[in-house]
matplotlib code that plots the C-alpha trace (Angstrom):
import matplotlib.pyplot as plt

x = [-0.1, 0.1, 3.9, 4.4, 7.2, 8.7, 10.3, 9.4, 6.0, 4.9, 3.5, 1.2, 0.2, 1.4, 0.1, 2.9, 6.2, 5.0, 2.4, 5.5, 7.4, 4.1, 3.8, 5.9, 7.6, 11.0, 13.7, 15.8, 13.9, 14.6, 12.9, 13.2, 17.3, 17.9, 18.2, 15.9, 16.3, 12.5, 11.5, 8.9, 8.8, 5.7, 6.5, 3.9, 4.8, 4.3, 4.6, 5.4, 2.4, 0.6, 1.8, 5.4, 5.3, 2.9, 5.5, 7.1, 5.8, 3.9, -0.1, -0.7, -4.2, -6.5, -10.1, -13.3, -13.5, -9.5, -9.0, -8.0, -4.7, -4.4, -4.4, -1.9, 0.3, 0.5, 0.5, 3.8, 5.1, 5.4, 5.9, 3.0, 0.2, -2.8, -4.4, -6.1, -9.5, -10.9, -13.4, -12.2, -10.6, -13.1, -12.0, -14.1, -12.1, -9.1, -8.0, -4.9, -3.0, -5.9, -8.2, -6.5, -5.4, -8.9, -11.4, -10.1, -7.7, -8.7, -13.0, -11.7, -12.3, -10.6, -8.3, -8.4, -12.2, -13.3, -13.4, -11.8, -15.0, -16.7, -13.8, -12.5, -13.1, -15.6, -16.6, -13.5, -11.7, -9.8, -7.4, -6.4, -2.8, -2.8, -3.1, -0.2, 0.7, 0.0, -3.8, -3.4, -2.1, -5.0, -7.2, -6.0, -5.2, -8.8, -10.0, -8.0, -6.4, -2.8, -3.5, -5.4, -6.0, -5.5, -7.6, -7.3, -9.8, -12.1, -12.2, -10.0, -7.2, -3.8, -1.4, -2.1, 0.0, 0.6, 1.5, 5.1, 5.4, 5.6, 9.1, 12.2, 12.7, 9.3, 10.6, 13.7, 12.0, 9.6, 12.8, 13.9, 11.4, 11.0, 14.3, 14.1, 10.7, 12.7, 15.5, 12.8, 11.5, 14.3, 15.5, 12.6, 12.2, 9.0]
y = [2.1, 5.9, 6.9, 10.4, 12.6, 13.8, 17.0, 20.4, 22.0, 19.4, 16.6, 15.4, 11.8, 10.6, 7.3, 6.1, 6.3, 7.3, 10.4, 11.8, 11.6, 13.1, 16.1, 18.5, 19.4, 19.1, 18.0, 16.5, 16.0, 13.6, 10.7, 9.1, 10.6, 9.4, 12.1, 11.1, 12.3, 13.2, 13.4, 15.8, 15.2, 13.1, 10.0, 9.7, 6.7, 6.2, 9.7, 8.9, 9.8, 7.2, 9.3, 9.2, 5.3, 4.6, 7.3, 5.6, 2.1, 1.0, 0.0, -3.5, -4.5, -7.4, -7.9, -10.1, -12.1, -13.6, -16.7, -17.1, -19.0, -16.1, -13.6, -15.6, -15.9, -12.1, -11.7, -14.0, -12.5, -9.1, -10.5, -8.8, -10.4, -8.4, -7.4, -4.4, -5.9, -2.9, -2.1, 0.7, 2.9, 2.0, 0.2, -3.2, -5.2, -6.5, -10.5, -11.4, -14.5, -15.1, -15.0, -17.8, -19.7, -19.4, -19.9, -21.6, -23.8, -24.8, -24.9, -26.9, -24.8, -25.0, -22.2, -22.7, -22.5, -20.3, -16.5, -13.5, -12.2, -14.8, -15.1, -11.5, -8.6, -6.1, -4.3, -2.5, 0.2, 2.7, 5.9, 8.9, 9.5, 13.1, 10.6, 9.1, 5.5, 5.3, 5.9, 2.9, 0.7, 1.4, 0.6, -2.8, -3.5, -2.5, -4.4, -7.7, -6.9, -5.9, -4.4, -0.9, 0.6, 3.8, 6.4, 9.6, 12.8, 11.2, 7.8, 6.2, 3.4, 5.0, 2.4, 0.1, -0.1, -3.2, -3.8, -4.6, -0.9, -0.2, -2.2, -0.2, 3.1, 3.2, -0.6, 1.7, 4.4, 2.5, 0.4, 3.5, 4.8, 0.9, 1.2, 5.2, 3.9, 0.6, 3.0, 5.3, 2.7, 0.7, 4.3, 5.0, 1.3, 1.1]
z = [31.0, 31.3, 31.4, 32.9, 31.2, 34.9, 33.9, 35.6, 34.5, 32.1, 34.0, 31.0, 30.8, 27.5, 26.8, 24.3, 23.6, 20.0, 21.4, 23.3, 20.3, 18.2, 21.0, 19.7, 23.3, 23.1, 20.7, 23.6, 27.5, 30.4, 31.3, 34.3, 34.3, 30.8, 28.3, 25.5, 21.3, 20.6, 17.0, 16.1, 12.6, 11.6, 9.9, 6.7, 5.1, 1.9, 0.7, -2.8, -4.8, -7.3, -10.3, -9.9, -9.0, -12.3, -14.2, -17.1, -16.4, -19.7, -19.4, -19.7, -20.5, -21.4, -22.4, -21.3, -23.9, -23.5, -22.1, -19.2, -20.5, -22.9, -19.6, -17.8, -20.7, -21.0, -17.0, -17.4, -20.2, -18.6, -14.8, -13.6, -11.1, -12.3, -15.8, -16.0, -18.1, -20.3, -23.1, -25.3, -23.2, -20.0, -17.0, -16.9, -14.5, -13.2, -13.5, -10.7, -10.6, -7.4, -9.8, -11.8, -8.8, -6.7, -9.6, -12.5, -11.2, -7.8, -8.8, -11.8, -14.6, -18.1, -18.5, -22.1, -22.2, -19.3, -20.0, -18.3, -17.7, -15.9, -13.4, -12.9, -10.4, -11.9, -8.7, -8.1, -5.8, -7.9, -7.4, -9.0, -9.6, -7.5, -4.0, -2.2, -2.4, 1.6, 0.6, -1.7, 0.4, 3.3, 0.9, 0.0, 3.6, 4.3, 1.3, 1.2, -2.3, -3.7, -6.6, -7.2, -10.7, -11.4, -13.4, -14.5, -13.9, -17.1, -15.7, -18.2, -16.5, -16.9, -14.2, -11.6, -8.3, -5.9, -2.6, -3.9, -4.8, -1.0, -1.4, -1.6, -0.8, 1.1, 3.1, 4.1, 5.5, 7.7, 9.3, 9.7, 11.6, 13.9, 14.7, 16.1, 17.7, 19.6, 20.8, 22.5, 23.6, 25.2, 26.6, 28.8, 29.6, 27.6]

ax = plt.figure().add_subplot(projection="3d")
ax.plot(x, y, z, "-o")
ax.set_aspect("equal")
plt.show()
């Protein structure tokens, strides 16, 4: 659907109400004789940096030779859904609750005998602390995973972000933006 903004001098086709918001045409405009508040602010949800999110968190790690049961106990005790697996000061992989469920329990492996190295994910996507959370969320959505290890500039693990980190202030901001979009759409009859 193509909308035409009917204000003299514009006559420019706008493909969606969101494009109208982002076109920076005006703070207020009339569309089909209805006055509409148009936001020119670009939304970059979530804007928080990874460094801010992991600041103050304790890095919880495991080792390749740990049993799956031991790794699961550490995760349960620390109320986390994934464990970074390290060798010295280098990241070797990640072991997640999904790995425990799908690769161990559902496969009929013994968690007391199975080593983390046998079932962890070793081919990882990582992120730097200077990147925004939105970048990590995009990685998660594209890759189909919920945790991203954070490495410093020397390649050492310094933390981890998860999809859960997008909750809270970012979720509130997203809800506000969706409400603004709904109001705009309803006011122009879209």
